[in-house]
C-alpha positions in Angstrom: 10.9 19.1 1.9 10.1 21.1 5.0 6.6 21.8 3.5 6.0 18.0 3.2 7.2 17.3 6.7 4.7 19.8 8.1 2.0 17.3 7.1 4.0 14.1 7.1 6.6 14.5 9.9 8.4 11.2 9.3 9.1 12.0 5.7 12.8 11.9 4.9 15.5 10.5 2.6 17.2 7.3 3.5 20.5 7.8 5.3 23.8 6.4 4.1 26.8 7.8 2.4 26.5 5.2 -0.4 23.0 6.4 -1.3 22.4 8.7 -4.2 20.8 11.9 -2.8 17.2 12.4 -3.9 16.7 8.9 -5.1 14.3 7.4 -2.5 12.3 8.7 0.5 10.6 7.0 3.4 7.5 8.4 5.2 4.5 7.9 7.4 1.0 8.1 5.9 0.4 10.8 3.3 -3.2 11.5 4.0 -2.8 15.1 5.2 -0.7 16.7 2.5 -1.7 20.2 1.4 -1.8 21.2 -2.3 1.6 22.9 -1.8 3.1 19.9 0.0 1.9 17.7 -2.9 3.5 20.0 -5.3 6.7 19.9 -3.3 6.6 16.1 -3.4 6.3 16.2 -7.2 9.0 18.8 -7.4 11.4 16.2 -6.0 10.7 14.1 -9.1 8.6 11.5 -7.3 6.1 9.7 -9.5 5.5 6.5 -7.6 4.4 6.0 -4.0 4.5 2.5 -2.4 1.8 2.1 0.2 2.6 -0.7 2.7 -0.5 -0.3 4.8 -3.5 -2.7 5.2 -6.7 -2.1 3.4 -8.3 -0.8 6.6 -5.6 1.7 7.1 -5.8 2.9 3.5 -9.6 3.3 3.7 -9.4 5.3 6.9 -6.6 7.6 5.7 -6.3 7.6 1.9 -3.1 9.1 0.5 -3.4 12.5 -1.1 -2.2 12.1 -4.6 -1.5 14.9 -7.0 -1.5 14.6 -10.8 1.3 12.4 -12.1 1.6 10.5 -8.8 0.9 6.7 -8.9 0.3 4.6 -5.8 1.3 1.0 -5.7 -0.2 -1.1 -2.9 2.2 -3.5 -1.2 0.2 -4.7 1.8 2.9 -6.2 4.0 0.5 -7.3 6.8 -2.3 -8.6 4.5 -2.0 -12.0 6.2 -2.2 -10.4 9.7 -4.3 -7.2 9.4 -5.0 -7.1 13.1 -1.2 -6.7 13.9 -0.4 -4.0 16.4 1.6 -2.2 13.8 -1.5 -1.8 11.6 -4.0 -0.9 14.3 -2.3 1.8 16.5 -5.2 4.3 16.2 -7.9 1.8 17.1 -6.0 0.3 20.0 -4.9 3.6 21.6 -8.5 4.9 21.7 -9.8 1.7 23.2 -11.7 0.4 20.2 -11.2 -3.2 21.2 -13.7 -5.9 20.4 -15.2 -6.9 23.7 -17.1 -10.1 23.6 -20.4 -9.7 25.5 -19.7 -6.0 26.3 -17.5 -4.6 29.0 -15.0 -1.8 29.5 -12.8 -1.4 26.4 -10.0 0.3 28.3 -9.8 -2.5 30.8 -9.9 -5.0 27.9 -7.0 -3.2 26.1 -5.0 -3.1 29.4 -5.5 -6.8 29.7 -4.2 -7.3 26.2 -1.1 -5.2 26.4 0.0 -5.3 30.0 2.6 -7.5 31.7 5.0 -7.3 28.7 2.4 -8.4 26.2 2.8 -5.2 24.1 6.5 -6.0 23.7 5.7 -9.6 22.6 3.2 -8.3 20.1 5.7 -6.0 18.5 8.3 -8.8 18.5 5.9 -11.0 16.7 5.3 -8.3 14.1 9.0 -8.1 13.3 9.1 -11.8 12.9 6.0 -11.6 10.7 7.6 -9.0 8.3 10.3 -11.5 7.6 8.4 -14.7 7.4 4.8 -14.0 6.4 3.9 -14.7 2.8 2.2 -11.4 2.3 5.2 -9.6 3.7 7.6 -11.4 1.4 5.4 -10.7 -1.6 5.1 -7.1 -0.7 8.8 -6.5 -0.2 9.6 -8.4 -3.4 7.2 -6.1 -5.3 8.5 -3.0 -3.7 12.2 -3.7 -4.1 11.8 -4.9 -7.7 9.8 -1.8 -8.5 12.5 0.5 -6.9 15.2 -1.4 -8.8 13.6 -0.6 -12.1 12.1 2.8 -11.5 13.7 5.7 -13.5 12.4 8.2 -11.0 12.6 8.9 -7.2 10.1 6.9 -5.1 8.4 7.2 -1.8 7.5 4.3 0.4 5.4 4.4 3.6 3.1 2.7 6.1 1.1 4.5 8.8 3.7 5.7 11.2 6.6 5.0 8.9 8.6 3.1 11.5 8.0 -0.6 11.4 7.1 -1.9 7.9 8.8 1.1 6.4 11.7 0.7 8.8 12.4 -2.9 7.8 12.2 -2.0 4.1 14.7 0.9 4.6 17.1 -1.3 6.5 17.0 -3.9 3.7 17.9 -1.4 1.1 20.6 0.1 3.3 22.2 -3.2 4.1 22.1 -4.3 0.4 23.9 -1.0 -0.5 26.6 -1.6 2.1 25.5 1.1 4.6 27.2 0.5 8.0 25.1 -1.0 10.8 25.4 2.1 13.0 23.9 4.3 10.3 21.1 1.8 9.6 20.2 1.6 13.3 20.3 5.4 13.7 18.1 5.9 10.7 15.7 3.3 12.1 15.6 5.0 15.5 15.1 8.5 14.1 11.4 7.7 13.9 11.3 8.2 17.7 11.9 11.9 17.3 8.5 12.4 15.5 6.2 9.4 15.8 5.3 9.4 19.6 4.5 13.1 19.5 1.9 12.6 16.8 0.0 10.3 19.2 0.7 12.1 22.5 -2.8 13.7 22.9 -4.4 10.3 22.2 -2.0 8.6 24.7 -2.8 11.2 27.3 -6.5 10.7 26.9 -6.0 6.9 27.1 -4.1 7.3 30.3 -6.7 9.7 31.7 -9.3 7.0 31.1 -7.3 4.4 33.1 -5.2 3.1 30.2 -1.8 1.5 30.7 0.2 4.2 28.9 3.6 2.6 29.5 2.6 -0.6 27.7 0.8 1.4 25.0 3.9 3.5 24.3 5.7 0.4 23.1 3.5 0.5 20.0 4.5 4.1 19.3 8.3 3.7 19.4 11.0 1.8 17.6 13.6 0.0 19.7 16.9 -1.6 18.7 15.7 -5.0 19.8 12.8 -4.9 17.3 15.1 -4.5 14.3 17.5 -7.0 15.8 14.7 -9.6 16.1 13.9 -9.2 12.4 17.6 -9.6 11.6 17.9 -12.6 13.9 14.9 -14.2 12.1 16.6 -13.7 8.8 19.8 -15.3 10.1 17.8 -18.2 11.6 15.8 -18.9 8.4 18.2 -17.8 5.6 21.6 -17.2 7.0 22.3 -13.7 5.5 20.4 -10.7 4.2 21.6 -11.5 0.7 20.2 -15.1 0.8 16.9 -13.6 2.2 16.7 -11.2 -0.7 17.3 -13.9 -3.2 15.6 -17.0 -1.7 13.1 -15.4 0.6 12.0 -12.6 -1.6 12.9 -14.1 -5.0 14.9 -11.2 -6.3 17.2 -12.0 -9.2 20.8 -11.1 -9.8 19.5 -8.5 -12.3 17.1 -7.0 -9.7 19.8 -6.7 -7.0 22.3 -5.2 -9.4 19.7 -2.7 -10.7 18.7 -1.8 -7.2 22.3 -1.0 -6.4 22.9 0.9 -9.6 19.7 2.8 -9.2 20.4 4.1 -5.7 24.1 4.5 -5.5 
């Protein structure tokens, strides 16, 4: 696993004492895997990779797939491809669309300053619960995991937001305690910001609002809590959300638990 993490730093198994070791792994993008890292991935028994990224993200950084590895696209933000969670690289280097020209850094500062980056991330976490493409993607993913005979990997770009919500859903369904769920979610902060540090430094050197930009590079307890609050407001409980919101059957949910515990 260390070999894989050298190229995909946020690669790790889901936490929780109820989870069967080696049954499911979360990650950031897998576009930089070396041949030996790909072999290490297959040595874990993984045969299926669920890719939660947008088409633009997948085109810019296609997964490195070895023989015997199948990728299944579950595009969570298909209905909102310009979401901040899906455009970190473009935003941080100032590739903003500036109508009629202008300074892209100043434009980005205007878009993310004064708490706007926080509001954008909060909207993303509401979207992953409510948006039709998100519900379809998570239904496909969870159904696939429930009926897979082999370990699986799921990921987005940084492996923290779309992936973080998917991980939390599985953990809550399997009875993992809230503290463990939150700690596993926040563990992305140990590796993700560092990946973008040089880009963030360059952005700041060109006059960028690095404090506001950093919001996009981190996970925060309030983000996961916003998604959970949205579930409670719309569905009442995680179980009802899984059944009514995502359309999972009793058989799917039982198989998911049997498969991973």
